[in-house]
KEGU-745922 format. One line per 5 residues: number of its first residue (from 1); for each residue x, y, z of C-alpha. Coordinates in nm, 3 decimals. Each point is the difference from the previous one (the first is absolute). Layout:
NUM = X:Y:Z | ...
This chain:
1 = 0.000:0.000:0.000 | 0.283:0.239:0.082 | 0.168:-0.076:-0.334 | -0.328:0.073:-0.181 | -0.037:0.335:0.175
6 = 0.359:0.086:-0.089 | -0.061:-0.095:-0.363 | -0.321:0.204:-0.012 | 0.177:0.295:0.161 | 0.269:-0.012:-0.269
11 = -0.261:0.013:-0.273 | -0.174:0.293:0.165 | 0.334:0.182:0.030 | 0.066:-0.047:-0.372 | -0.345:0.126:-0.097
16 = 0.017:0.304:0.230 | 0.348:0.088:-0.126 | -0.124:-0.016:-0.359 | -0.297:0.222:0.086 | 0.228:0.256:0.169
21 = 0.229:-0.001:-0.304 | -0.293:0.070:-0.233 | -0.132:0.282:0.219 | 0.348:0.150:0.033 | 0.045:0.016:-0.377
26 = -0.344:0.155:-0.056 | 0.044:0.250:0.284 | 0.350:0.095:-0.113 | -0.109:0.063:-0.359 | -0.297:0.202:0.126
31 = 0.225:0.216:0.216 | 0.250:0.057:-0.281 | -0.276:0.131:-0.224 | -0.150:0.189:0.295 | -0.339:-0.131:-0.107
36 = -0.132:0.016:0.357 | 0.061:0.374:0.016 | -0.142:0.062:-0.344 | -0.333:-0.162:0.077 | -0.030:0.156:0.343
41 = 0.048:-0.312:0.211 | 0.024:0.086:0.373 | 0.348:-0.008:0.150 | 0.121:-0.092:0.347 | 0.136:0.264:0.240
46 = 0.345:-0.160:-0.021 | 0.028:0.117:-0.362 | 0.053:0.359:0.115 | 0.310:-0.107:0.196 | 0.170:-0.157:-0.302
51 = 0.178:0.218:-0.259 | -0.138:-0.033:-0.358 | 0.338:-0.125:-0.126 | -0.006:-0.281:0.256 | -0.354:-0.093:-0.105
56 = 0.111:-0.025:-0.363 | 0.299:-0.216:0.095 | -0.219:-0.224:0.217 | -0.249:-0.037:-0.284 | 0.274:-0.120:-0.234
61 = 0.159:-0.230:0.258 | -0.346:-0.131:0.093 | -0.050:-0.138:-0.350 | 0.354:-0.139:0.007 | -0.063:-0.163:0.338
66 = -0.316:-0.155:-0.138 | 0.190:-0.162:-0.287 | 0.262:-0.126:0.246 | -0.274:-0.153:0.214 | -0.142:-0.177:-0.303
71 = 0.339:-0.169:-0.024 | 0.000:-0.089:0.370 | -0.351:-0.144:-0.031 | 0.127:-0.233:-0.272 | 0.296:-0.085:0.223
76 = -0.231:-0.075:0.293 | -0.203:-0.231:-0.220 | 0.323:-0.191:-0.062 | 0.073:0.004:0.377 | 0.321:0.202:-0.035
81 = 0.148:0.125:0.326 | 0.142:0.316:-0.157 | -0.348:0.088:-0.128 | -0.129:-0.021:0.359 | 0.268:0.240:0.127
86 = -0.067:0.247:-0.282 | -0.374:-0.015:0.065 | 0.048:0.073:0.369 | 0.199:0.311:-0.097 | -0.228:0.115:-0.282
91 = -0.337:-0.032:0.180 | 0.075:0.274:0.260 | 0.151:0.207:-0.282 | -0.319:-0.017:-0.209 | -0.206:0.099:0.305
96 = 0.230:0.297:0.065 | -0.014:0.104:-0.365 | -0.377:-0.010:0.010 | -0.005:0.226:0.305 | 0.249:0.247:-0.147
101 = -0.204:0.049:-0.317 | -0.285:0.115:0.225 | -0.274:-0.101:-0.241 | -0.314:-0.179:0.112 | 0.056:-0.234:-0.296
106 = 0.313:-0.125:0.180 | -0.189:-0.116:0.310 | -0.079:-0.352:-0.140 | 0.372:-0.045:-0.070 | 0.094:0.103:0.354
111 = -0.261:-0.226:0.161 | 0.077:-0.303:-0.218 | 0.377:0.040:0.049 | -0.036:0.003:0.378 | -0.245:-0.292:-0.012
116 = 0.229:-0.212:-0.219 | 0.308:0.042:0.221 | -0.116:-0.228:0.290 | -0.097:-0.274:-0.245 | 0.343:0.012:-0.163
121 = 0.180:0.000:0.336 | -0.202:-0.294:0.137 | 0.063:-0.217:-0.307 | 0.377:0.052:0.002 | 0.087:-0.371:0.024
126 = -0.184:-0.071:-0.324 | 0.251:0.206:-0.197 | 0.327:-0.184:0.051 | 0.140:-0.049:-0.347 | 0.324:0.163:-0.104
131 = 0.056:0.147:-0.344 | 0.194:-0.236:-0.222 | 0.175:0.186:-0.282 | 0.168:-0.181:-0.284 | 0.353:0.080:-0.111
136 = -0.133:0.181:-0.307 | -0.234:0.212:0.212 | 0.282:0.102:0.233 | 0.222:0.079:-0.296 | -0.274:0.208:-0.162
141 = -0.055:0.201:0.318 | 0.370:0.066:0.051 | 0.043:0.096:-0.365 | -0.290:0.244:0.012 | 0.126:0.165:0.320
146 = 0.357:0.008:-0.129 | -0.093:0.170:-0.326 | -0.211:0.260:0.180 | 0.287:0.073:0.240 | 0.250:0.019:-0.286
151 = -0.220:0.236:-0.202 | -0.088:0.222:0.294 | 0.357:0.037:0.124 | 0.141:0.056:-0.348 | -0.263:0.255:-0.102
156 = 0.048:0.196:0.320 | 0.377:-0.005:-0.039 | -0.038:0.131:-0.358 | -0.284:0.238:0.084 | 0.185:0.289:-0.160
161 = -0.006:-0.197:-0.327 | -0.379:-0.049:0.010 | -0.289:0.244:-0.035 | -0.236:0.043:0.298 | 0.196:-0.221:0.243
166 = 0.089:0.155:0.335 | -0.102:-0.251:0.270 | 0.015:-0.372:0.065 | -0.374:-0.013:-0.059 | 0.052:0.141:-0.350
171 = 0.273:-0.257:-0.062 | -0.217:-0.289:0.121 | -0.294:0.125:-0.208 | 0.216:0.018:-0.313 | 0.134:-0.351:0.057
176 = -0.348:-0.143:0.059 | -0.164:0.147:-0.310 | 0.305:-0.079:-0.215 | 0.047:-0.360:0.120 | -0.372:-0.073:-0.038
181 = 0.014:0.146:-0.357 | -0.267:0.261:0.082 | 0.234:0.293:-0.067 | -0.203:0.319:0.035 | 0.287:0.208:-0.142
186 = -0.006:0.264:0.273 | 0.350:-0.105:0.112 | 0.263:-0.062:-0.268 | 0.378:-0.005:-0.031 | 0.152:0.329:-0.105
191 = 0.058:-0.003:-0.380 | 0.365:0.096:0.048 | 0.074:-0.274:0.257 | 0.113:-0.327:-0.156 | 0.055:-0.152:0.346
196 = -0.361:0.065:0.106 | -0.125:-0.144:-0.328 | 0.199:-0.320:0.045 | -0.117:-0.030:0.360 | -0.364:0.048:-0.107
201 = 0.042:-0.279:-0.257 | 0.134:-0.234:0.269 | -0.300:0.077:0.220 | -0.236:-0.083:-0.287 | 0.175:-0.331:-0.074
206 = 0.040:-0.118:0.360 | -0.342:0.130:0.101 | -0.181:-0.174:-0.285 | 0.171:-0.328:0.084 | -0.081:0.029:0.373
211 = -0.367:0.080:-0.063 | -0.030:-0.283:-0.251 | 0.149:-0.247:0.247 | -0.226:0.129:0.280 | -0.313:-0.029:-0.214
216 = 0.101:-0.350:-0.107 | 0.037:-0.122:0.358 | -0.333:0.158:0.097 | -0.203:-0.110:-0.302 | 0.157:-0.346:-0.016
221 = -0.176:-0.143:0.309 | -0.331:0.156:-0.110 | 0.027:-0.166:-0.341 | 0.091:-0.328:0.167 | -0.317:0.021:0.210
226 = -0.210:0.055:-0.312 | 0.162:-0.296:-0.171 | -0.057:-0.206:0.314 | -0.372:0.076:-0.009 | -0.015:-0.076:-0.371
231 = 0.177:-0.334:0.052 | -0.213:-0.096:0.296 | 0.244:0.058:0.281 | -0.064:0.165:0.332 | 0.124:0.356:0.042
236 = 0.204:0.122:0.296 | -0.297:0.193:0.141 | -0.218:-0.312:-0.007 | 0.270:-0.200:0.178 | 0.047:0.275:0.258
241 = -0.367:-0.015:0.097 | 0.009:-0.373:0.082 | -0.065:-0.059:0.370 | -0.062:-0.320:0.204 | 0.005:-0.205:-0.319
246 = 0.111:-0.354:-0.084 | 0.316:-0.030:-0.207 | -0.024:-0.291:-0.246 | 0.344:-0.103:-0.124 | -0.003:-0.143:-0.349
251 = -0.284:-0.140:-0.207 | -0.072:-0.360:-0.095 | -0.265:-0.272:-0.001 | -0.024:0.004:0.379 | -0.041:0.378:0.015
256 = -0.335:0.034:-0.173 | -0.214:-0.152:0.282 | 0.180:0.228:0.247 | -0.090:0.309:-0.202 | -0.362:-0.115:-0.025
261 = -0.016:-0.046:0.377 | 0.156:0.341:0.069 | -0.248:0.162:-0.236 | -0.294:-0.175:0.164 | 0.117:0.121:0.342
266 = 0.049:0.354:-0.137 | 0.366:0.002:0.112 | 0.238:0.242:-0.171 | 0.294:-0.173:-0.168 | 0.265:0.036:-0.270
271 = 0.171:-0.265:-0.211 | 0.374:0.031:-0.067 | 0.120:-0.190:-0.307 | 0.255:0.061:-0.274 | -0.182:-0.208:-0.262
276 = -0.126:0.249:-0.262 | -0.266:-0.241:-0.124 | -0.147:-0.037:0.348 | 0.024:0.376:0.058 | -0.204:0.073:-0.313
281 = -0.257:-0.264:0.087 | -0.043:0.118:0.358 | -0.032:0.362:-0.111 | -0.264:-0.096:-0.253 | -0.197:-0.148:0.290
286 = 0.060:0.319:0.203 | 0.210:-0.183:0.260 | 0.266:0.220:0.165 | 0.340:-0.120:-0.115 | 0.357:0.126:0.015
291 = 0.237:-0.121:-0.271 | 0.313:-0.069:0.199 | 0.213:-0.280:0.142 | -0.181:-0.130:0.314 | 0.336:-0.096:0.155
296 = 0.155:0.345:-0.045 | 0.021:0.227:0.307 | -0.081:0.318:-0.190 | -0.305:-0.163:-0.161 | -0.142:-0.107:0.336
301 = 0.061:0.343:0.149 | -0.174:0.157:-0.298 | -0.296:-0.235:0.046 | -0.043:0.124:0.358 | 0.143:-0.291:0.199
306 = 0.042:0.221:0.308 | -0.375:0.077:-0.005 | -0.120:-0.350:-0.097 | -0.202:-0.212:0.241 | 0.120:-0.331:-0.148
311 = 0.209:-0.156:-0.277 | -0.107:-0.298:-0.210 | 0.230:-0.202:-0.227 | -0.190:-0.266:-0.192 | 0.120:-0.070:-0.353
316 = 0.100:-0.334:-0.147 | 0.370:0.084:0.039 | 0.115:-0.078:0.355 | 0.352:0.132:-0.056 | -0.124:0.341:-0.115
321 = -0.251:0.010:0.286 | 0.280:-0.071:0.247 | 0.204:0.293:-0.131 | -0.298:0.232:0.030 | -0.075:-0.122:0.353
326 = 0.363:0.040:0.103 | 0.015:0.360:-0.129 | -0.329:0.096:0.163 | 0.109:-0.147:0.335 | 0.331:0.186:-0.006
331 = -0.165:0.332:-0.083 | -0.280:-0.039:0.253 | 0.045:-0.262:0.273 | -0.343:0.057:0.158 | -0.221:-0.051:-0.305
336 = -0.220:-0.308:-0.033 | 0.121:-0.221:-0.290 | -0.193:-0.295:-0.143 | 0.139:-0.223:-0.277 | -0.118:-0.294:-0.205
341 = 0.235:-0.291:-0.076 | -0.056:-0.176:-0.333 | 0.225:-0.285:0.113 | -0.026:-0.130:0.354 | 0.377:-0.022:0.049
346 = 0.021:0.377:-0.042 | -0.218:0.082:0.299 | 0.294:0.014:0.243 | 0.200:0.212:-0.244 | -0.277:0.259:-0.019
351 = -0.025:0.005:0.379 | 0.374:0.053:0.033 | -0.028:0.283:-0.256 | -0.236:0.177:0.238 | -0.358:-0.116:-0.066
356 = -0.222:-0.014:0.310 | -0.235:-0.251:-0.160 | 0.069:-0.242:-0.286 | -0.282:-0.194:-0.166 | 0.038:-0.279:-0.255
361 = -0.308:0.007:-0.226 | 0.076:-0.346:-0.142 | 0.027:-0.165:0.342 | -0.300:0.190:0.132 | -0.209:-0.092:-0.305
366 = 0.099:-0.366:0.031 | -0.115:-0.014:0.364 | -0.330:0.163:-0.086 | -0.068:-0.229:-0.295 | 0.065:-0.315:0.207
371 = -0.212:0.117:0.291 | -0.280:0.104:-0.235 | 0.010:-0.340:-0.171 | -0.013:-0.191:0.331 | -0.281:0.213:0.140
376 = -0.208:0.098:-0.301 | -0.308:0.064:0.209 | 0.162:0.298:0.172 | 0.267:0.093:-0.254 | -0.051:0.377:0.018
381 = 0.031:0.016:0.378 | 0.296:-0.240:0.001 | 0.189:0.207:-0.258 | -0.045:0.318:0.202 | 0.110:-0.172:0.321
386 = 0.309:-0.143:-0.169 | 0.093:0.343:-0.136 | -0.028:0.157:0.345 | 0.202:-0.278:0.164 | 0.270:0.021:-0.269
391 = 0.036:0.373:0.040 | 0.017:-0.030:0.378 | 0.274:-0.260:-0.026 | 0.211:0.210:-0.234 | -0.024:0.337:0.175
396 = 0.307:0.044:0.224
């Protein structure tokens, strides 16, 4: 019950954060355009204490804060810890910005920001994932920062060779618009300065490369998610939302009855298999499936092993099942693991790999068939009793 309340609280925190982000953007844009003043909307007394320049700045930063909070809401949905910290900082900031603007239209933003903060604080433990950046993403970030630093420092050092450059802000602005290929033309190298011209060319070349690399690393994962949906694979957001589910390792002849039983009991589950044919078939039937190696640590982590209520390994390949069981046990010693042994001599091996319960369908079926044949008058009851006794004997 406590875990359910924590899970529900996390969802509420995500929804409230998203609502605050939306209100912050709308309020910020409204304040920039001064629409509330133009239509005669009442203002709060605090507005008279704030200089007009500060109100304009707050209006601009309010819209910017709103866009930042949209990003943190997405991060919260993926249970990122850094998104939780940023949200805790941004929520009081949005409330303060709403008060400083002094418009009655900002009151919903103030109220909702203050109301969302307790929910976010209470659900802190739900957001425990660290950001995992690939080597290419780190390289793209460092390249982008390095080029901006190079352009800013160089432009400021050569400010006498440029038109309209006198401060570091001017130098940074020139580097940004030049590297991003926007190029407004308000700042240019002096026609008589060959050095400034060569430096400007280097900024264009390095800046274009850095922005291209950055866009590639950002758009690449998004394109991968679209391809994943098109090919019938689960996206990262779908995997992140799994909670108290059953992790089914592999897919084979023995797996189908398990999936039917889980569906009949309305239990959330996900199948992990690297067989593309099975992945396509399961997706066609709208069964949640992750195309990955069920014995790989990263695959099990991605499938939510740490949040799973149980693990089931029941294909017709005992050796592969044993590897999956062994990996799951090493990653999470306290999880309940059940395995099926196609061959009876493999039962002990699966137990040593880490399975709590090992069932041999062939042996179990043989017992039930014999008992049913010897007591045909009460075959149904006998089969059920045998199944219960067999399970009791095999649970350690």
